[in-house]
A tleap script that builds the chain and sets N, CA, C and O, in Angstrom:
source leaprc.protein.ff14SB
mol = sequence {
  NMET ALA LEU GLU TYR ILE VAL GLY PRO VAL
  LEU ALA LEU LEU LEU GLY MET LYS PHE SER
  ASP TYR LYS SER LYS GLU THR GLN LYS THR
  ILE ALA THR LEU THR GLU LYS ILE GLU LYS
  ILE GLU LYS HIE ASN GLN GLU VAL GLU ASN
  GLU LEU PRO LYS LYS VAL MET ALA THR VAL
  LEU PRO ILE ALA LYS ALA VAL ASN LYS LEU
  ASN GLU GLN VAL GLY CLEU
}
set mol.1.N position { 7.727 -27.695 -31.648 }
set mol.1.CA position { 6.699 -27.795 -30.627 }
set mol.1.C position { 7.322 -28.144 -29.283 }
set mol.1.O position { 6.929 -27.552 -28.278 }
set mol.2.N position { 8.238 -29.040 -29.210 }
set mol.2.CA position { 8.890 -29.383 -27.954 }
set mol.2.C position { 9.750 -28.227 -27.463 }
set mol.2.O position { 9.930 -28.060 -26.257 }
set mol.3.N position { 10.290 -27.416 -28.394 }
set mol.3.CA position { 11.116 -26.287 -28.014 }
set mol.3.C position { 10.337 -25.281 -27.219 }
set mol.3.O position { 10.890 -24.642 -26.323 }
set mol.4.N position { 9.032 -25.115 -27.527 }
set mol.4.CA position { 8.190 -24.166 -26.791 }
set mol.4.C position { 8.034 -24.556 -25.355 }
set mol.4.O position { 7.973 -23.697 -24.475 }
set mol.5.N position { 7.966 -25.851 -25.101 }
set mol.5.CA position { 7.786 -26.308 -23.720 }
set mol.5.C position { 9.041 -26.073 -22.866 }
set mol.5.O position { 8.967 -25.994 -21.640 }
set mol.6.N position { 10.193 -25.964 -23.543 }
set mol.6.CA position { 11.421 -25.722 -22.802 }
set mol.6.C position { 11.708 -24.215 -22.688 }
set mol.6.O position { 12.048 -23.724 -21.612 }
set mol.7.N position { 11.570 -23.501 -23.784 }
set mol.7.CA position { 11.968 -22.072 -23.805 }
set mol.7.C position { 11.055 -21.229 -22.930 }
set mol.7.O position { 11.538 -20.327 -22.246 }
set mol.8.N position { 9.747 -21.492 -22.927 }
set mol.8.CA position { 8.798 -20.687 -22.160 }
set mol.8.C position { 9.130 -20.698 -20.678 }
set mol.8.O position { 9.336 -19.630 -20.101 }
set mol.9.N position { 9.192 -21.872 -20.030 }
set mol.9.CA position { 9.499 -21.913 -18.614 }
set mol.9.C position { 10.882 -21.359 -18.260 }
set mol.9.O position { 11.050 -20.685 -17.243 }
set mol.10.N position { 11.881 -21.657 -19.125 }
set mol.10.CA position { 13.235 -21.155 -18.885 }
set mol.10.C position { 13.233 -19.639 -18.935 }
set mol.10.O position { 13.839 -18.987 -18.085 }
set mol.11.N position { 12.552 -19.069 -19.929 }
set mol.11.CA position { 12.474 -17.612 -20.033 }
set mol.11.C position { 11.720 -17.016 -18.829 }
set mol.11.O position { 12.135 -15.996 -18.278 }
set mol.12.N position { 10.636 -17.645 -18.435 }
set mol.12.CA position { 9.910 -17.168 -17.263 }
set mol.12.C position { 10.766 -17.233 -16.008 }
set mol.12.O position { 10.707 -16.335 -15.169 }
set mol.13.N position { 11.559 -18.289 -15.875 }
set mol.13.CA position { 12.465 -18.439 -14.731 }
set mol.13.C position { 13.527 -17.329 -14.727 }
set mol.13.O position { 13.806 -16.718 -13.696 }
set mol.14.N position { 14.089 -17.096 -15.871 }
set mol.14.CA position { 15.130 -16.021 -15.949 }
set mol.14.C position { 14.551 -14.675 -15.616 }
set mol.14.O position { 15.159 -13.906 -14.872 }
set mol.15.N position { 13.369 -14.368 -16.160 }
set mol.15.CA position { 12.757 -13.075 -15.856 }
set mol.15.C position { 12.402 -12.969 -14.372 }
set mol.15.O position { 12.590 -11.917 -13.761 }
set mol.16.N position { 11.886 -14.063 -13.790 }
set mol.16.CA position { 11.569 -14.050 -12.364 }
set mol.16.C position { 12.791 -13.851 -11.518 }
set mol.16.O position { 12.743 -13.140 -10.514 }
set mol.17.N position { 13.910 -14.477 -11.907 }
set mol.17.CA position { 15.154 -14.327 -11.133 }
set mol.17.C position { 15.654 -12.879 -11.264 }
set mol.17.O position { 16.140 -12.320 -10.280 }
set mol.18.N position { 15.552 -12.259 -12.441 }
set mol.18.CA position { 16.028 -10.893 -12.629 }
set mol.18.C position { 15.153 -9.936 -11.777 }
set mol.18.O position { 15.659 -9.008 -11.147 }
set mol.19.N position { 13.831 -10.192 -11.779 }
set mol.19.CA position { 12.924 -9.314 -11.029 }
set mol.19.C position { 13.223 -9.462 -9.532 }
set mol.19.O position { 13.248 -8.469 -8.806 }
set mol.20.N position { 13.447 -10.688 -9.074 }
set mol.20.CA position { 13.766 -10.936 -7.667 }
set mol.20.C position { 15.041 -10.237 -7.272 }
set mol.20.O position { 15.127 -9.660 -6.188 }
set mol.21.N position { 16.033 -10.279 -8.137 }
set mol.21.CA position { 17.309 -9.639 -7.866 }
set mol.21.C position { 17.106 -8.111 -7.774 }
set mol.21.O position { 17.635 -7.471 -6.865 }
set mol.22.N position { 16.355 -7.542 -8.697 }
set mol.22.CA position { 16.051 -6.102 -8.701 }
set mol.22.C position { 15.382 -5.711 -7.410 }
set mol.22.O position { 15.795 -4.752 -6.758 }
set mol.23.N position { 14.352 -6.443 -7.033 }
set mol.23.CA position { 13.586 -6.105 -5.815 }
set mol.23.C position { 14.488 -6.274 -4.563 }
set mol.23.O position { 14.377 -5.504 -3.608 }
set mol.24.N position { 15.367 -7.273 -4.582 }
set mol.24.CA position { 16.255 -7.442 -3.445 }
set mol.24.C position { 17.206 -6.278 -3.319 }
set mol.24.O position { 17.430 -5.795 -2.209 }
set mol.25.N position { 17.772 -5.811 -4.408 }
set mol.25.CA position { 18.682 -4.669 -4.369 }
set mol.25.C position { 17.931 -3.400 -3.934 }
set mol.25.O position { 18.458 -2.592 -3.169 }
set mol.26.N position { 16.723 -3.238 -4.419 }
set mol.26.CA position { 15.895 -2.090 -4.067 }
set mol.26.C position { 15.620 -2.116 -2.543 }
set mol.26.O position { 15.704 -1.079 -1.885 }
set mol.27.N position { 15.311 -3.234 -2.017 }
set mol.27.CA position { 15.050 -3.421 -0.592 }
set mol.27.C position { 16.302 -3.110 0.236 }
set mol.27.O position { 16.215 -2.466 1.281 }
set mol.28.N position { 17.440 -3.561 -0.227 }
set mol.28.CA position { 18.690 -3.279 0.472 }
set mol.28.C position { 18.979 -1.777 0.524 }
set mol.28.O position { 19.432 -1.260 1.545 }
set mol.29.N position { 18.715 -1.089 -0.576 }
set mol.29.CA position { 18.908 0.373 -0.593 }
set mol.29.C position { 17.956 1.037 0.409 }
set mol.29.O position { 18.359 1.964 1.112 }
set mol.30.N position { 16.724 0.587 0.483 }
set mol.30.CA position { 15.758 1.125 1.409 }
set mol.30.C position { 16.198 0.878 2.849 }
set mol.30.O position { 16.134 1.779 3.685 }
set mol.31.N position { 16.649 -0.352 3.137 }
set mol.31.CA position { 17.138 -0.665 4.461 }
set mol.31.C position { 18.317 0.175 4.862 }
set mol.31.O position { 18.408 0.630 6.002 }
set mol.32.N position { 19.237 0.389 3.915 }
set mol.32.CA position { 20.412 1.257 4.197 }
set mol.32.C position { 19.991 2.667 4.505 }
set mol.32.O position { 20.512 3.282 5.436 }
set mol.33.N position { 19.080 3.179 3.759 }
set mol.33.CA position { 18.562 4.581 3.962 }
set mol.33.C position { 17.903 4.675 5.346 }
set mol.33.O position { 18.169 5.608 6.105 }
set mol.34.N position { 17.067 3.729 5.654 }
set mol.34.CA position { 16.343 3.781 6.938 }
set mol.34.C position { 17.319 3.581 8.116 }
set mol.34.O position { 17.148 4.202 9.166 }
set mol.35.N position { 18.328 2.728 7.951 }
set mol.35.CA position { 19.290 2.562 8.971 }
set mol.35.C position { 20.053 3.868 9.254 }
set mol.35.O position { 20.332 4.207 10.404 }
set mol.36.N position { 20.376 4.576 8.188 }
set mol.36.CA position { 21.081 5.857 8.317 }
set mol.36.C position { 20.220 6.864 9.046 }
set mol.36.O position { 20.702 7.612 9.897 }
set mol.37.N position { 18.925 6.878 8.705 }
set mol.37.CA position { 18.011 7.817 9.339 }
set mol.37.C position { 17.865 7.476 10.845 }
set mol.37.O position { 17.807 8.374 11.685 }
set mol.38.N position { 17.808 6.184 11.167 }
set mol.38.CA position { 17.662 5.747 12.585 }
set mol.38.C position { 18.920 6.186 13.330 }
set mol.38.O position { 18.824 6.655 14.464 }
set mol.39.N position { 20.083 6.048 12.725 }
set mol.39.CA position { 21.340 6.431 13.416 }
set mol.39.C position { 21.336 7.936 13.689 }
set mol.39.O position { 21.775 8.363 14.756 }
set mol.40.N position { 20.838 8.764 12.727 }
set mol.40.CA position { 20.785 10.189 12.929 }
set mol.40.C position { 19.841 10.542 14.050 }
set mol.40.O position { 20.146 11.391 14.888 }
set mol.41.N position { 18.680 9.884 14.067 }
set mol.41.CA position { 17.689 10.128 15.120 }
set mol.41.C position { 18.259 9.709 16.504 }
set mol.41.O position { 18.074 10.436 17.481 }
set mol.42.N position { 18.929 8.578 16.595 }
set mol.42.CA position { 19.521 8.173 17.885 }
set mol.42.C position { 20.575 9.190 18.310 }
set mol.42.O position { 20.642 9.523 19.493 }
set mol.43.N position { 21.402 9.701 17.393 }
set mol.43.CA position { 22.391 10.671 17.748 }
set mol.43.C position { 21.731 11.945 18.275 }
set mol.43.O position { 22.144 12.502 19.292 }
set mol.44.N position { 20.703 12.389 17.563 }
set mol.44.CA position { 19.955 13.594 17.973 }
set mol.44.C position { 19.344 13.402 19.360 }
set mol.44.O position { 19.447 14.275 20.222 }
set mol.45.N position { 18.700 12.236 19.567 }
set mol.45.CA position { 18.092 11.981 20.881 }
set mol.45.C position { 19.160 11.969 21.997 }
set mol.45.O position { 18.906 12.451 23.101 }
set mol.46.N position { 20.328 11.428 21.713 }
set mol.46.CA position { 21.379 11.412 22.701 }
set mol.46.C position { 21.800 12.854 23.074 }
set mol.46.O position { 22.010 13.172 24.244 }
set mol.47.N position { 21.915 13.699 22.055 }
set mol.47.CA position { 22.279 15.094 22.284 }
set mol.47.C position { 21.222 15.798 23.097 }
set mol.47.O position { 21.547 16.569 24.001 }
set mol.48.N position { 19.945 15.546 22.790 }
set mol.48.CA position { 18.844 16.172 23.539 }
set mol.48.C position { 18.823 15.681 24.973 }
set mol.48.O position { 18.573 16.461 25.891 }
set mol.49.N position { 19.086 14.386 25.178 }
set mol.49.CA position { 19.161 13.812 26.518 }
set mol.49.C position { 20.236 14.448 27.334 }
set mol.49.O position { 20.036 14.671 28.528 }
set mol.50.N position { 21.371 14.754 26.754 }
set mol.50.CA position { 22.460 15.372 27.459 }
set mol.50.C position { 22.204 16.809 27.754 }
set mol.50.O position { 22.645 17.289 28.798 }
set mol.51.N position { 21.525 17.529 26.911 }
set mol.51.CA position { 21.259 18.973 27.053 }
set mol.51.C position { 20.018 19.266 27.924 }
set mol.51.O position { 19.947 20.325 28.549 }
set mol.52.N position { 19.074 18.371 27.970 }
set mol.52.CA position { 17.829 18.646 28.661 }
set mol.52.C position { 18.014 18.940 30.152 }
set mol.52.O position { 17.438 19.910 30.644 }
set mol.53.N position { 18.785 18.151 30.883 }
set mol.53.CA position { 18.933 18.478 32.341 }
set mol.53.C position { 19.572 19.857 32.532 }
set mol.53.O position { 19.219 20.570 33.472 }
set mol.54.N position { 20.500 20.240 31.662 }
set mol.54.CA position { 21.138 21.571 31.806 }
set mol.54.C position { 20.097 22.654 31.591 }
set mol.54.O position { 20.043 23.624 32.347 }
set mol.55.N position { 19.289 22.499 30.591 }
set mol.55.CA position { 18.254 23.518 30.309 }
set mol.55.C position { 17.210 23.575 31.429 }
set mol.55.O position { 16.755 24.656 31.804 }
set mol.56.N position { 16.847 22.445 31.942 }
set mol.56.CA position { 15.861 22.431 33.035 }
set mol.56.C position { 16.430 23.133 34.255 }
set mol.56.O position { 15.748 23.941 34.886 }
set mol.57.N position { 17.681 22.828 34.590 }
set mol.57.CA position { 18.312 23.481 35.739 }
set mol.57.C position { 18.436 24.954 35.559 }
set mol.57.O position { 18.228 25.720 36.499 }
set mol.58.N position { 18.784 25.383 34.316 }
set mol.58.CA position { 18.897 26.812 34.025 }
set mol.58.C position { 17.545 27.504 34.160 }
set mol.58.O position { 17.499 28.678 34.527 }
set mol.59.N position { 16.467 26.825 33.880 }
set mol.59.CA position { 15.140 27.390 33.994 }
set mol.59.C position { 14.613 27.355 35.465 }
set mol.59.O position { 13.996 28.311 35.935 }
set mol.60.N position { 14.865 26.271 36.143 }
set mol.60.CA position { 14.297 26.078 37.459 }
set mol.60.C position { 15.099 26.780 38.537 }
set mol.60.O position { 14.513 27.230 39.521 }
set mol.61.N position { 16.396 26.892 38.399 }
set mol.61.CA position { 17.258 27.485 39.468 }
set mol.61.C position { 16.844 28.896 39.831 }
set mol.61.O position { 16.733 29.190 41.022 }
set mol.62.N position { 16.603 29.809 38.860 }
set mol.62.CA position { 16.188 31.157 39.289 }
set mol.62.C position { 14.824 31.166 40.003 }
set mol.62.O position { 14.582 32.003 40.873 }
set mol.63.N position { 13.968 30.262 39.642 }
set mol.63.CA position { 12.645 30.185 40.276 }
set mol.63.C position { 12.865 29.694 41.708 }
set mol.63.O position { 12.286 30.242 42.645 }
set mol.64.N position { 13.690 28.678 41.879 }
set mol.64.CA position { 13.941 28.137 43.239 }
set mol.64.C position { 14.583 29.240 44.117 }
set mol.64.O position { 14.208 29.400 45.278 }
set mol.65.N position { 15.522 29.975 43.574 }
set mol.65.CA position { 16.146 31.057 44.368 }
set mol.65.C position { 15.125 32.102 44.736 }
set mol.65.O position { 15.127 32.606 45.859 }
set mol.66.N position { 14.260 32.432 43.818 }
set mol.66.CA position { 13.233 33.430 44.107 }
set mol.66.C position { 12.251 32.947 45.201 }
set mol.66.O position { 11.812 33.723 46.050 }
set mol.67.N position { 11.935 31.682 45.149 }
set mol.67.CA position { 11.031 31.137 46.143 }
set mol.67.C position { 11.706 31.147 47.514 }
set mol.67.O position { 11.084 31.491 48.518 }
set mol.68.N position { 12.985 30.766 47.546 }
set mol.68.CA position { 13.743 30.795 48.841 }
set mol.68.C position { 13.813 32.179 49.365 }
set mol.68.O position { 13.640 32.379 50.567 }
set mol.69.N position { 14.061 33.174 48.518 }
set mol.69.CA position { 14.149 34.589 48.956 }
set mol.69.C position { 12.796 35.056 49.463 }
set mol.69.O position { 12.714 35.764 50.467 }
set mol.70.N position { 11.756 34.670 48.785 }
set mol.70.CA position { 10.400 35.039 49.219 }
set mol.70.C position { 10.095 34.414 50.573 }
set mol.70.O position { 9.533 35.064 51.454 }
set mol.71.N position { 10.471 33.144 50.731 }
set mol.71.CA position { 10.234 32.465 52.012 }
set mol.71.C position { 10.999 33.150 53.162 }
set mol.71.O position { 10.492 33.268 54.278 }
set mol.72.N position { 12.203 33.588 52.869 }
set mol.72.CA position { 12.989 34.308 53.920 }
set mol.72.C position { 12.341 35.631 54.265 }
set mol.72.O position { 12.316 36.019 55.433 }
set mol.73.N position { 11.824 36.321 53.292 }
set mol.73.CA position { 11.154 37.621 53.562 }
set mol.73.C position { 9.870 37.436 54.315 }
set mol.73.O position { 9.511 38.255 55.161 }
set mol.74.N position { 9.173 36.360 54.012 }
set mol.74.CA position { 7.908 36.108 54.699 }
set mol.74.C position { 8.153 35.551 56.075 }
set mol.74.O position { 7.369 35.770 56.999 }
set mol.75.N position { 9.241 34.831 56.208 }
set mol.75.CA position { 9.562 34.268 57.495 }
set mol.75.C position { 9.281 32.790 57.623 }
set mol.75.O position { 9.130 32.288 58.736 }
set mol.76.N position { 9.211 32.106 56.553 }
set mol.76.CA position { 8.983 30.661 56.579 }
set mol.76.C position { 10.257 29.888 56.591 }
set mol.76.O position { 10.233 28.657 56.613 }
savepdb mol mol.pdb
quit
């Protein structure tokens, strides 16, 4: 009878510790995966930031030249 009072809580403690360890490892894996994704997104955003001004200038420059040419023809 006294053995039941000792074995039950010890067994529950061991199972709880094992479950906590499992959940902790699972959370660490999730954190590592999310960190990797964030790094990829940051790298992609940096590339887009570097390329965007070039693309905008390539798009706007012909329009600006055409407007200047039109202004010269009109006499403005």
